[in-house]
MARRODREN-541494 format. One record per residue (C-alpha): residue number from 1; residue in one letter; z, x, y. Coordinates in nm, 3 decimals. Each point is the difference from the previous one (the first is absolute). Example, Ala and Ser with C-alpha at 12.3 -4.5 7.8 and 13.67 -1.06 7.14 Angstrom:
<tises>
> 1  a  0.780  1.230  -0.450
> 2  s  -0.066  0.137  0.344
</tises>
This chain:
<tises>
> 1  m  20.319  -4.118  -5.867
> 2  k  -0.004  0.013  0.433
> 3  y  -0.254  0.322  -0.105
> 4  k  -0.382  -0.001  -0.174
> 5  c  0.018  0.434  0.016
> 6  i  0.272  0.239  -0.012
> 7  v  -0.044  0.352  0.142
> 8  f  0.184  0.241  -0.097
> 9  d  0.088  0.355  0.172
> 10  c  0.032  0.265  -0.256
> 11  d  0.289  0.310  0.077
> 12  g  0.283  -0.170  0.031
> 13  i  -0.110  -0.339  -0.193
> 14  l  -0.115  0.083  -0.262
> 15  v  0.049  0.374  -0.064
> 16  d  0.275  0.130  0.101
> 17  s  -0.139  0.336  0.094
> 18  e  0.122  0.046  0.384
> 19  t  0.281  0.223  -0.081
> 20  l  -0.144  0.167  -0.235
> 21  t  -0.284  0.066  0.282
> 22  m  0.277  0.048  0.228
> 23  e  0.136  0.278  -0.219
> 24  v  -0.330  0.173  -0.002
> 25  f  -0.072  0.044  0.294
> 26  s  0.411  0.105  0.084
> 27  d  -0.113  0.308  -0.215
> 28  l  -0.362  0.069  0.071
> 29  f  0.183  -0.024  0.459
> 30  l  0.233  0.235  -0.161
> 31  e  -0.212  0.263  -0.048
> 32  y  -0.169  0.034  0.345
> 33  g  0.265  0.050  0.171
> 34  w  0.189  -0.427  0.054
> 35  k  0.314  -0.109  -0.189
> 36  v  -0.034  -0.410  -0.011
> 37  s  0.191  -0.122  -0.311
> 38  a  -0.163  -0.327  -0.203
> 39  d  0.159  -0.216  0.179
> 40  e  -0.036  0.045  0.387
> 41  a  -0.371  0.065  -0.130
> 42  l  -0.007  -0.352  -0.116
> 43  k  0.140  -0.171  0.257
> 44  l  -0.209  0.232  0.280
> 45  f  -0.360  -0.069  -0.234
> 46  k  0.090  -0.345  -0.214
> 47  g  -0.369  -0.209  0.070
> 48  k  -0.159  0.300  0.165
> 49  a  -0.325  0.115  -0.106
> 50  f  -0.052  0.350  -0.137
> 51  f  -0.184  0.116  0.363
> 52  e  0.278  -0.177  0.202
> 53  i  0.203  0.223  -0.209
> 54  m  -0.195  0.340  0.078
> 55  d  -0.016  -0.086  0.358
> 56  y  0.377  -0.020  0.020
> 57  v  0.010  0.328  -0.163
> 58  k  -0.188  0.158  0.240
> 59  t  0.122  -0.173  0.331
> 60  v  0.374  -0.017  -0.074
> 61  a  0.082  0.238  -0.265
> 62  k  -0.257  0.252  0.145
> 63  i  -0.053  0.160  -0.406
> 64  t  -0.357  0.097  -0.062
> 65  l  -0.160  -0.119  -0.378
> 66  p  -0.274  0.105  -0.175
> 67  e  -0.294  -0.101  0.008
> 68  d  0.068  -0.141  -0.357
> 69  f  0.326  -0.164  -0.028
> 70  e  -0.138  -0.312  -0.007
> 71  k  -0.156  0.096  -0.306
> 72  v  0.347  0.235  -0.125
> 73  f  0.227  -0.319  0.113
> 74  r  -0.271  -0.251  -0.192
> 75  q  0.061  0.183  -0.308
> 76  h  0.365  0.103  0.017
> 77  t  0.077  -0.422  0.005
> 78  f  -0.247  -0.110  -0.258
> 79  e  0.227  0.305  -0.252
> 80  a  0.310  -0.181  0.120
> 81  f  -0.105  -0.376  0.024
> 82  t  -0.089  0.074  -0.390
> 83  k  0.310  0.137  -0.083
> 84  n  0.214  -0.214  0.190
> 85  l  -0.146  -0.324  0.128
> 86  k  0.146  -0.331  -0.046
> 87  a  -0.144  -0.368  0.068
> 88  i  0.202  -0.156  0.246
> 89  p  0.273  -0.222  -0.205
> 90  g  -0.157  -0.373  -0.015
> 91  i  -0.347  0.047  0.043
> 92  k  -0.157  -0.004  -0.293
> 93  a  0.187  -0.349  -0.065
> 94  v  -0.116  -0.189  0.318
> 95  l  -0.342  0.112  -0.096
> 96  d  -0.002  -0.110  -0.362
> 97  k  0.134  -0.328  0.186
> 98  l  -0.319  0.058  0.264
> 99  v  -0.240  0.022  -0.277
> 100  q  0.146  -0.270  -0.197
> 101  n  -0.027  -0.262  0.276
> 102  n  -0.374  0.121  0.074
> 103  i  0.120  0.151  0.361
> 104  p  -0.258  0.280  0.138
> 105  f  0.172  0.284  0.136
> 106  c  -0.091  0.384  0.098
> 107  v  0.103  0.352  0.102
> 108  a  -0.094  0.134  0.404
> 109  s  0.161  0.320  0.048
> 110  n  0.011  0.291  0.233
> 111  g  -0.052  0.201  -0.286
> 112  p  -0.332  0.145  -0.163
> 113  m  -0.151  -0.183  -0.289
> 114  t  0.091  0.330  -0.244
> 115  k  0.388  -0.037  0.113
> 116  m  -0.016  -0.409  -0.091
> 117  l  -0.197  0.073  -0.309
> 118  h  0.208  0.254  -0.135
> 119  n  0.356  -0.143  0.168
> 120  l  -0.121  -0.323  -0.175
> 121  k  -0.110  0.156  -0.348
> 122  a  0.300  0.157  -0.023
> 123  t  0.240  -0.270  0.065
> 124  q  -0.229  -0.255  -0.266
> 125  l  -0.059  -0.214  0.274
> 126  l  -0.369  0.077  0.064
> 127  p  -0.165  -0.292  -0.245
> 128  y  0.157  -0.274  0.255
> 129  f  -0.215  0.228  0.304
> 130  e  -0.309  0.120  -0.118
> 131  g  -0.286  -0.135  0.218
> 132  k  0.239  -0.128  0.281
> 133  m  0.133  0.306  0.145
> 134  y  -0.050  0.107  0.325
> 135  s  0.010  0.309  0.198
> 136  a  0.030  0.058  0.414
> 137  f  -0.201  0.330  -0.098
> 138  d  -0.316  -0.146  -0.136
> 139  i  -0.027  -0.183  0.343
> 140  k  0.158  0.199  0.256
> 141  k  0.254  -0.138  0.068
> 142  w  0.417  -0.021  -0.013
> 143  k  0.315  -0.207  0.069
> 144  p  0.096  -0.102  0.206
> 145  s  -0.377  -0.106  0.102
> 146  p  -0.042  -0.355  -0.130
> 147  d  -0.363  0.125  -0.185
> 148  l  0.136  0.125  -0.315
> 149  f  0.150  -0.409  -0.100
> 150  l  -0.276  -0.177  0.133
> 151  h  -0.229  0.249  -0.199
> 152  a  0.174  -0.169  -0.311
> 153  v  0.055  -0.292  0.088
> 154  a  -0.360  -0.050  0.068
> 155  e  -0.061  0.175  -0.324
> 156  m  0.201  -0.231  -0.187
> 157  g  -0.129  -0.235  0.136
> 158  f  0.212  -0.212  0.223
> 159  n  0.114  -0.060  0.334
> 160  t  0.243  0.184  0.172
> 161  m  0.170  -0.330  0.029
> 162  d  0.039  -0.112  -0.382
> 163  c  0.135  0.374  -0.082
> 164  v  0.327  0.200  0.028
> 165  v  0.101  0.353  -0.013
> 166  i  0.266  0.210  -0.143
> 167  e  0.128  0.273  0.178
> 168  d  0.289  0.265  0.042
> 169  s  -0.112  0.227  0.228
> 170  r  0.018  -0.093  0.446
> 171  s  -0.338  0.132  0.001
> 172  g  -0.141  -0.221  -0.261
> 173  i  0.168  -0.340  0.176
> 174  t  -0.146  0.051  0.332
> 175  a  -0.366  0.017  -0.206
> 176  a  0.090  -0.336  -0.076
> 177  q  0.053  -0.149  0.296
> 178  n  -0.249  0.172  0.177
> 179  g  -0.229  -0.162  -0.254
> 180  n  0.220  -0.358  0.027
> 181  l  0.048  0.049  -0.355
> 182  d  0.372  -0.167  -0.108
> 183  v  0.202  0.293  -0.156
> 184  i  0.311  0.054  -0.217
> 185  g  0.224  0.308  0.058
> 186  y  0.092  0.136  -0.304
> 187  h  0.376  0.280  0.011
> 188  k  0.309  0.056  -0.215
> 189  d  0.219  -0.062  0.390
> 190  a  -0.004  -0.319  0.049
> 191  n  -0.014  0.052  0.375
> 192  h  -0.281  0.252  -0.009
> 193  f  -0.172  -0.224  0.185
> 194  k  0.181  -0.243  0.181
> 195  d  -0.160  0.066  0.317
> 196  l  -0.312  -0.082  -0.081
> 197  p  -0.099  -0.353  -0.004
> 198  i  -0.107  -0.027  -0.410
> 199  q  0.163  -0.104  -0.325
> 200  s  0.115  0.242  -0.185
> 201  i  0.047  0.091  -0.368
> 202  t  0.302  0.256  -0.131
> 203  n  -0.182  -0.009  -0.382
> 204  m  -0.244  -0.082  -0.106
> 205  a  0.008  -0.263  -0.251
> 206  e  0.083  -0.223  0.277
> 207  l  -0.372  -0.053  0.088
> 208  i  0.026  -0.187  -0.324
> 209  t  0.240  -0.279  0.086
> 210  l  -0.147  0.063  0.359
> 211  f  -0.351  -0.094  -0.129
> 212  s  0.084  -0.265  -0.230
> 213  l  -0.141  0.207  -0.273
> 214  d  0.266  -0.093  -0.288
</tises>
């Protein structure tokens, strides 16, 4: 095992939340006059912080959202997550192997801590990450800035050279690269990250072999 610590992104890496999130965005934006499908929203907003999405809506879509939009959005997504959220296939097997091999790991997300807690609890992943959860909202720095990953690595007690990040978004990959961290991309399409100089996987369980966890 080359690495001493694994840093996981949350949405799209641990929990399959992004489609549900974009469906909520699509439904809510339609109420205010902007028709965008969940698939289109995913292409536009994947890996972006909430405030970046709001800036796009204001400057490009040119619709006006109410002051309580974030509160309404969070409520709708939490309801969707509670009913339909699933863990990413294969991730539990990976986490079990890391535990068995005494390899430290954590989660670092652009989302708020309340969202991470809710989603990890809903997918029965929370016990793996209690005390090892880091949110960009807590340090007020969002990917693609490297600060969140650097903060997580420091809190875990490691140097960047000892760690690897598992990401599914280009924003997150850029954040890892900006922090001089190794990064592995995850996407079901084997060609999705073909233009980037990184290793990528299409099945989360591949990490077991990649990290020699058998």
